[in-house]
C-alpha positions as CSV (number, residue, x, y, z in Angstrom):
1,M,0.0,0.0,0.0
2,K,1.2,3.4,-0.9
3,Y,0.0,6.3,1.3
4,S,1.0,9.1,3.6
5,L,-0.3,9.9,7.1
6,F,-0.9,13.0,9.1
7,Q,-1.9,13.2,12.8
8,D,-2.2,15.9,15.4
9,T,-4.0,16.6,18.6
10,R,-4.3,19.9,20.6
11,A,-6.0,21.0,23.8
12,G,-7.4,24.2,22.3
13,K,-8.5,26.5,25.1
14,R,-9.4,23.6,27.4
15,P,-7.3,22.9,30.5
16,Y,-6.4,19.4,29.3
17,N,-6.9,17.3,26.3
18,E,-9.5,14.5,26.5
19,D,-9.0,13.4,22.9
20,R,-7.0,10.4,21.9
21,L,-6.0,9.1,18.4
22,G,-4.2,6.1,17.0
23,C,-2.7,4.7,13.8
24,W,-1.7,1.0,13.4
25,Q,-0.3,-0.6,10.3
26,N,1.4,-3.5,8.7
27,N,2.4,-4.0,5.0
28,S,-1.2,-4.9,4.0
29,A,-3.6,-3.1,6.4
30,L,-4.0,0.2,8.2
31,L,-6.3,1.2,11.0
32,L,-7.0,4.8,12.1
33,A,-9.1,6.0,15.1
34,V,-10.0,9.1,16.9
35,A,-11.8,9.1,20.3
36,D,-13.2,12.3,21.9
37,G,-13.7,11.9,25.6
38,M,-16.9,13.6,26.6
39,G,-16.3,16.5,28.9
40,G,-19.8,16.5,30.4
41,H,-18.8,13.3,32.3
42,A,-15.8,12.8,34.6
43,H,-12.7,11.1,33.2
44,G,-13.6,11.4,29.5
45,E,-9.9,11.0,28.7
46,V,-9.9,7.6,30.4
47,A,-12.8,6.4,28.2
48,A,-11.0,7.7,25.1
49,Q,-7.7,6.1,26.0
50,I,-9.4,2.7,26.7
51,A,-11.2,2.9,23.3
52,V,-8.1,3.7,21.4
53,D,-6.0,1.1,23.2
54,H,-8.6,-1.6,22.5
55,F,-8.8,-0.8,18.8
56,G,-5.0,-1.0,18.6
57,Q,-4.9,-4.3,20.4
58,A,-7.8,-5.7,18.3
59,F,-5.9,-4.8,15.1
60,A,-2.7,-6.4,16.3
61,N,-4.6,-9.6,17.1
62,A,-6.7,-9.8,14.0
63,A,-4.5,-8.5,11.1
64,R,-2.8,-11.6,9.7
65,P,-1.8,-9.6,7.7
66,T,-5.3,-8.5,6.5
67,L,-8.6,-8.9,8.4
68,A,-11.0,-11.5,7.1
69,A,-14.2,-9.6,7.9
70,P,-13.6,-5.8,8.1
71,E,-17.2,-5.0,9.0
72,Q,-17.4,-7.5,11.8
73,F,-14.0,-6.4,13.1
74,L,-15.1,-2.8,13.3
75,N,-18.5,-3.5,14.9
76,G,-16.9,-6.0,17.4
77,A,-14.2,-3.5,18.3
78,V,-16.8,-0.8,19.1
79,R,-18.8,-3.2,21.3
80,Q,-15.8,-4.5,23.1
81,A,-14.4,-1.0,23.7
82,H,-17.7,0.0,25.3
83,A,-17.6,-3.1,27.5
84,Q,-14.0,-2.4,28.6
85,I,-14.9,1.1,29.6
86,L,-17.7,-0.1,31.8
87,E,-15.4,-2.8,33.3
88,Q,-12.6,-0.3,34.0
89,A,-15.0,2.2,35.5
90,Q,-16.2,-0.5,38.0
91,Q,-12.6,-1.7,38.8
92,R,-11.4,1.9,39.4
93,K,-14.6,2.7,41.4
94,L,-15.3,5.8,39.3
95,G,-18.4,7.6,40.4
96,D,-19.6,8.4,36.9
97,T,-18.9,6.1,34.0
98,P,-16.5,7.9,31.6
99,R,-17.8,8.3,28.1
100,T,-16.3,8.9,24.6
101,T,-17.2,9.2,21.0
102,V,-15.2,7.2,18.5
103,V,-14.6,7.1,14.7
104,A,-12.4,4.4,13.1
105,C,-11.4,3.5,9.5
106,L,-9.8,0.3,8.2
107,V,-7.9,0.2,4.9
108,Q,-6.9,-2.9,3.1
109,D,-7.0,-4.3,-0.5
110,G,-7.5,-0.8,-1.9
111,R,-10.8,-0.3,0.0
112,A,-11.7,1.7,3.1
113,W,-14.3,0.6,5.8
114,W,-15.4,3.0,8.5
115,T,-17.7,3.2,11.5
116,H,-18.4,5.7,14.3
117,V,-20.4,6.4,17.5
118,G,-21.2,10.0,18.4
119,D,-20.1,13.1,16.6
120,S,-16.5,12.4,15.7
121,R,-16.5,12.3,11.9
122,F,-15.1,10.5,9.0
123,Y,-14.7,12.2,5.6
124,L,-13.7,10.6,2.3
125,I,-12.6,13.5,0.1
126,R,-12.2,12.9,-3.6
127,K,-11.4,15.5,-6.3
128,G,-12.4,18.4,-4.1
129,R,-15.7,16.9,-3.0
130,V,-17.0,14.9,-0.1
131,A,-17.6,11.4,-1.5
132,A,-18.7,10.0,1.8
133,R,-19.2,11.3,5.4
134,T,-20.5,9.9,8.6
135,R,-23.8,11.3,10.0
136,D,-23.5,12.5,13.6
137,H,-25.4,10.7,16.3
138,T,-26.6,14.0,17.8
139,Y,-30.0,15.5,18.6
140,V,-29.3,18.3,16.0
141,Q,-28.5,15.8,13.3
142,Q,-31.9,14.1,14.0
143,L,-33.6,17.5,13.5
144,V,-31.7,18.0,10.2
145,D,-32.6,14.5,9.0
146,S,-36.3,14.9,9.8
147,G,-36.4,18.3,8.0
148,K,-37.1,20.3,11.1
149,I,-34.1,22.5,10.7
150,R,-31.6,23.2,7.8
151,E,-28.0,22.0,7.9
152,E,-26.9,25.6,8.1
153,A,-28.8,26.2,11.3
154,A,-27.2,23.3,13.1
155,E,-23.9,25.2,13.8
156,N,-25.7,27.7,16.1
157,H,-28.4,25.4,17.6
158,P,-28.4,25.5,21.4
159,D,-28.4,21.6,21.5
160,R,-25.6,21.2,19.0
161,N,-23.4,19.4,21.5
162,R,-26.1,16.9,22.6
163,V,-24.7,13.5,21.7
164,M,-27.2,10.7,21.5
165,R,-24.8,7.7,21.3
166,C,-21.5,7.1,23.0
167,L,-19.2,4.5,24.4
168,G,-19.4,4.1,28.2
169,G,-23.1,5.1,28.6
170,P,-25.6,3.0,30.6
171,Q,-26.9,1.4,27.4
172,A,-24.7,-0.2,24.7
173,P,-24.7,2.1,21.7
174,E,-26.6,1.1,18.5
175,I,-23.9,0.5,15.9
176,D,-24.7,1.6,12.3
177,P,-23.5,-0.9,9.6
178,A,-19.9,-0.2,8.6
179,Q,-19.7,1.6,5.2
180,S,-17.0,1.1,2.6
181,M,-15.7,2.4,-0.7
182,V,-12.9,1.5,-3.2
183,L,-10.2,4.1,-3.0
184,E,-8.9,6.2,-5.9
185,K,-5.5,7.9,-6.2
186,D,-5.3,11.1,-4.2
187,D,-8.3,10.3,-2.0
188,V,-8.0,11.8,1.5
189,L,-9.5,10.0,4.5
190,L,-10.0,12.4,7.3
191,L,-11.0,11.4,10.8
192,C,-11.5,14.2,13.4
193,S,-13.2,15.3,16.6
194,D,-15.8,18.0,16.6
195,G,-13.1,20.5,17.6
196,L,-12.0,20.6,14.0
197,W,-15.3,20.4,12.0
198,G,-17.4,22.3,14.5
199,P,-15.9,25.8,13.9
200,L,-15.4,25.2,10.2
201,T,-17.8,24.9,7.3
202,Q,-17.5,21.9,5.0
203,R,-16.6,24.3,2.2
204,Q,-13.7,25.6,4.3
205,I,-12.4,22.1,4.8
206,L,-12.6,21.3,1.2
207,I,-11.0,24.5,0.0
208,G,-8.2,24.0,2.5
209,L,-7.4,20.6,1.1
210,I,-8.0,21.0,-2.7
211,G,-4.8,20.2,-4.6
212,R,-2.6,20.2,-1.5
213,D,-0.7,17.8,0.5
214,P,-2.8,17.1,3.6
215,A,0.3,17.2,5.8
216,L,0.7,20.9,4.8
217,A,-3.0,21.8,4.6
218,L,-4.3,20.3,7.8
219,P,-2.1,22.3,10.2
220,E,-3.6,25.5,8.6
221,L,-7.1,24.1,9.0
222,I,-6.5,23.3,12.6
223,A,-5.2,26.8,13.2
224,L,-8.2,28.2,11.4
225,A,-10.5,26.1,13.7
226,E,-8.7,27.4,16.7
227,A,-9.0,31.0,15.6
228,R,-12.7,30.7,14.7
229,A,-13.6,29.0,18.0
230,G,-11.7,31.6,20.0
231,A,-11.9,31.3,23.8
232,Q,-14.3,28.4,23.5
233,C,-12.0,26.3,21.4
234,D,-12.4,22.6,22.1
235,N,-9.8,19.9,21.9
236,I,-8.9,19.3,18.3
237,S,-7.7,15.9,17.0
238,V,-7.1,14.9,13.4
239,V,-5.9,11.7,11.7
240,A,-5.7,11.7,7.9
241,M,-4.4,9.4,5.1
242,H,-3.5,10.5,1.6
243,W,-4.0,7.5,-0.7
244,Q,-1.3,7.4,-3.4
245,E,-1.8,4.1,-5.3
246,I,-2.9,4.5,-8.9
247,E,-5.1,1.4,-9.1
248,S,-6.2,-0.7,-6.2
249,A,-6.4,-4.4,-6.0
250,A,-10.1,-4.1,-5.1
251,A,-10.9,-1.9,-8.0
252,S,-9.2,-4.2,-10.5
253,R,-11.6,-7.0,-9.3
254,E,-14.8,-5.0,-9.7
């Protein structure tokens, strides 16, 4: 596989960083993940760390060197990470179960598979357009999907931070079916916490990346998100992959 990676995480204006991210790879497979510990509950960084650690360990155990069933792997990793957070909270006698969102993407055989819980996002950006994007598990996204508000109104909605699904909550999160797409040369896979996409419009993200190396463009987008968020700037975490193969093995079989 031929690709390049970029990753960065910043505290923003918060006293500490509750985000965690990870990249794990071998010669045939790559796993990316971002977890955003939820600040409305104690020890969000604990939940985020448990989630990322579990994804990394699951990849190490299952990649031989590729994964036989990517969708099952991603769904299983989400369920098991949720269970581990509950178990660790009980063992550590934490008063409130720590919680986190998560987004993860697996790449192998020239195809990407992704899943998420909460409002950490995955974007597949192709030729200056969003070819695929996760739909946030938030109250505001439900309003948008039902036609009660427009997408443009979501940014300033008073309930924009109300997350409806997470890891570590009292109920196991409903897991959407993993999505996948065959990759094309110069595709960009972008995983990020809401600290990046929240202050920025989708157009700003696209314009920032068009025709540029993500490793050069993303630090500027992170700085722009920090500037636009101002004193309320949340933790910002980004993991991105720039796909550089001309033709994938998966595409040649389709």
